[in-house]
N, C-alpha and C positions, 0 to 999 in steps of 0.2 A: 360811473361806468355807463356807457350808452348801450343800446339794444344790440348793436353789431358786436361789441366786445362780449356781451353776455352770451349771445348765440354762438360765438366762436369757442368760448370756454365750454359751453354745453356740448358742442360737437366733439371737441377734443376729449372730454371725459367719457362721452358715449363710446368713442373709439377705443379707449383703454379697456372698457368693460367687454366689448366685443372681441378685441384682440386677446384678452386674458383667456376667454373660453376657447377661441380658435387655437391658440398656442398650446394650451393644456391638451386639447384633443390631438394635436399634431406631435405631441411629445417634445416640444421645444422649451425645455426647462430654462435655458439661459435667457431666452426671449421673455418668458413669463417673469423671471426675476427682474429683468430690466424695466418692467412696467411699474415697479415699486420704487418709492423713495428709499434712500439709504436707511431710514429709521422706520420703514414700512412694516406692516404685519398683515398676516392672513390667518384667520381663525375658521376652523371647520371641525365639526363633530367633536367639540370639546378640546381640540388641539390648537395651540397658537404657535405660528411660525413667525419668529421675529427676524426681520431683515431679509434681504435678497439671498444671502448665503444659505440660511436655513430653508427657505422656500425652494431654492435650486436643489439642495441635497435631498429634500423630500421628494421632489418630482423625478429626480434621477433614479430613485429606487422603485419607481413605478414599473410593474411587470411589462415586458415588451409585448406580450400577447394581449394585453388589455386594450380594448377599443372603446372610446367614449365619444359622444357627441353631445354638446351643450347647445340647446336652442335658447337664445336670449331674446327677451322681448320686454315691453312695458318699461323701457329705460327712462327713468326720470332723473334729471340732474338739477339740483338747486344751487345756484351760484351764491355763495356766502359773501364773497368779495373778490378782488382782483387776483388773489393768490390761494383761494380756498373754495371748494365746492363739496357738496354731499350728493349722494345718489342712491337709488334703489333700482335693481335690475331683477326681473323674474327670470328664472332658468328652469328648463326642463332637461333632465339628464337621462340619456340612454347609455347603457353600459353592457359590454359583452366581452367575449374572449375569442381570439382567433388562433387556431393551430398554426404552427410555423409553416406548413406546406399548403394551407388552404388559401383559396382565392375567391373572389366574388363577394356578394353581399352576405352578411350574417343574418340569421333568422331574426325577424323583428319581434321583439318582446315589448311588453308594456314598459313605460318609463320607470327607471329606478327611483327617481325622485323629482319633485317639483319644489322649488325653493326660491329664496331671495338672496341676492347679494346686497349688503348694506355697505356703502363706501364713503370714505373721506378722501378727496383728491386734493393735492397741493401742487402749486407751481414751483418747480425747482430750476436751477440753472440749465438743466437738460430738457426742460419742458414740463408739461403736466404729468404727474405720476400718482399712483395709488399710495396713499399713506396708510389707510386701514381698510381691509376688506373682511367682512364677516359673512360666511355662508350659513344660511338658516333654512333647514328643511321645513317645509310646510306639510307636504305629503311624502310618504316613503312607501315603496313597494312592499307589500306584505310578504313575509317569508313563507315559503312552502308552496 
């Protein structure tokens, strides 16, 4: 594999990581699910969601008043081969709630969490997809 192929794989996998956060924040459950391979999984807070259907169902239950923003940075992708890569993405999560009739910005609170996504990416007939994503909290906002 030449450097151009490696760079293209890295860029495509970085894009999956960024789109995951954006789609979650925008409430786009179907689009989030489509980022995963058919046998993909997402684990967070001790819960494992196996396959796009479980992930989609989980996200569709999200309260409509919930507002989140994930800031993703330090994205590192390691190309294992022409059909597999691994990666780590740092994320900063802001979390709030909006009343149905409210507009404008929400009060800025300290971040709810700072963590890492640990990923395995695979090349499928549809293109690069997330096979495994594990969200690991490094810091979490103290209660109270």
